[in-house]
C-alpha positions as CSV (number, residue, x, y, z in Angstrom):
1,X,3.4,-7.4,-12.9
2,X,3.3,-5.5,-9.6
3,X,0.1,-5.3,-7.6
4,X,-2.0,-2.2,-8.2
5,X,-3.7,-0.9,-5.0
6,X,-7.4,-0.6,-6.1
7,X,-8.4,1.0,-2.8
8,X,-5.7,3.7,-3.1
9,X,-6.7,4.4,-6.7
10,X,-10.3,4.7,-5.5
11,X,-9.3,7.2,-2.8
12,X,-7.4,9.2,-5.4
13,X,-10.2,9.2,-7.9
14,X,-12.7,10.3,-5.2
15,X,-10.3,13.1,-4.2
16,X,-10.1,14.4,-7.7
17,X,-13.9,14.0,-8.1
18,X,-14.3,16.2,-5.0
19,X,-12.3,18.9,-6.9
20,X,-14.7,18.6,-9.9
21,X,-12.4,16.5,-12.0
22,X,-14.5,13.5,-13.1
23,X,-12.5,12.3,-16.1
24,X,-8.9,11.1,-16.2
25,X,-7.6,11.3,-12.6
26,X,-11.1,11.3,-11.2
27,X,-12.2,8.2,-13.1
28,X,-11.3,4.9,-11.3
29,X,-11.7,2.7,-14.4
30,X,-9.4,5.0,-16.4
31,X,-6.8,5.0,-13.6
32,X,-6.8,1.2,-13.4
33,X,-6.8,0.6,-17.1
34,X,-3.9,3.0,-17.8
35,X,-1.9,1.6,-14.8
36,X,-2.2,-2.0,-16.0
37,X,-1.2,-1.0,-19.6
38,X,1.8,1.0,-18.3
39,X,2.9,-2.0,-16.2
40,X,3.2,-4.0,-19.4
41,X,5.0,-1.3,-21.3
42,X,6.7,-2.9,-24.4
43,X,4.5,-6.0,-24.2
44,X,1.0,-6.9,-25.3
45,X,-1.5,-6.4,-22.5
46,X,-4.4,-8.9,-22.7
47,X,-7.9,-7.7,-21.9
48,X,-8.0,-10.4,-19.2
49,X,-5.1,-8.7,-17.4
50,X,-7.1,-5.4,-17.4
51,X,-10.3,-7.2,-16.3
52,X,-8.5,-8.8,-13.3
53,X,-8.5,-5.3,-11.7
54,X,-11.6,-3.7,-13.2
55,X,-14.1,-6.5,-12.6
56,X,-13.8,-5.7,-8.9
57,X,-15.3,-2.2,-9.4
58,X,-17.1,-2.1,-12.8
59,X,-19.7,-3.7,-14.9
60,X,-18.3,-6.1,-17.6
61,X,-19.4,-4.2,-20.7
62,X,-18.3,-0.8,-19.4
63,X,-14.6,-1.6,-19.5
64,X,-14.6,-2.9,-23.1
65,X,-16.5,0.2,-24.3
66,X,-14.2,2.5,-22.4
67,X,-11.1,0.9,-24.0
68,X,-12.7,1.3,-27.4
69,X,-14.1,4.8,-27.0
70,X,-11.4,6.5,-24.8
71,X,-8.2,4.6,-25.2
72,X,-8.3,3.5,-28.9
73,X,-9.8,6.7,-30.3
74,X,-7.5,8.9,-28.3
75,X,-4.5,7.0,-29.4
76,X,-3.5,5.9,-25.9
77,X,-3.3,2.2,-27.0
78,X,-3.1,0.2,-30.2
79,X,-5.0,-3.0,-30.7
80,X,-2.6,-5.7,-32.0
81,X,-5.0,-8.6,-32.0
82,X,-8.3,-9.7,-30.5
83,X,-8.0,-8.9,-26.8
84,X,-4.4,-7.6,-27.0
85,X,-3.3,-4.0,-26.6
86,X,0.0,-2.2,-26.6
87,X,0.4,1.2,-24.9
88,X,1.6,4.1,-27.1
89,X,3.9,7.0,-26.2
90,X,0.8,9.1,-25.7
91,X,-0.6,6.4,-23.3
92,X,2.7,6.4,-21.4
93,X,2.4,10.2,-21.0
94,X,-1.1,9.7,-19.6
95,X,0.2,7.0,-17.3
96,X,2.9,9.3,-15.9
97,X,0.3,12.0,-15.3
98,X,-1.9,9.5,-13.4
99,X,1.2,8.4,-11.3
100,X,1.9,12.1,-10.6
101,X,-1.7,12.7,-9.6
102,X,-1.3,9.8,-7.0
103,X,1.9,11.4,-5.6
104,X,0.0,14.8,-5.4
105,X,-2.8,13.1,-3.5
106,X,-0.4,11.5,-1.0
107,X,1.4,14.9,-0.5
108,X,-1.9,16.7,-0.1
109,X,-3.2,14.2,2.5
110,X,0.1,14.5,4.3
111,X,-0.1,18.3,4.5
112,X,-3.8,18.0,5.5
113,X,-2.7,15.8,8.4
114,X,-0.1,18.3,9.5
115,X,-2.6,21.2,9.4
116,X,-5.2,19.2,11.4
117,X,-2.6,18.6,14.2
118,X,-1.8,22.3,14.5
119,X,-3.3,24.0,17.5
């Protein structure tokens, strides 16, 4: 599994929160969970794999409840056994959206940098 940059994901989440988008792209836990699940596309993602990233930024109980409430009920993942999840096609679409939002953030920051250097 490739390394997910938690600090970059945090910056992107803060950027979208500043635009008034607090869910999805503006939710750091959501971003990390969906990225970990997408990295393991076609394989079972263990809860411990997700926790390796989310424990650095979130309380223990909040991650499990977020998976149950948001990811399972929305159909983004399917639970295959205790602590094991598989991302669905709907989840992959959400992961692509999160990746696109990261690209948008990078492009936006690049343009902001150019504008700031203008006389």
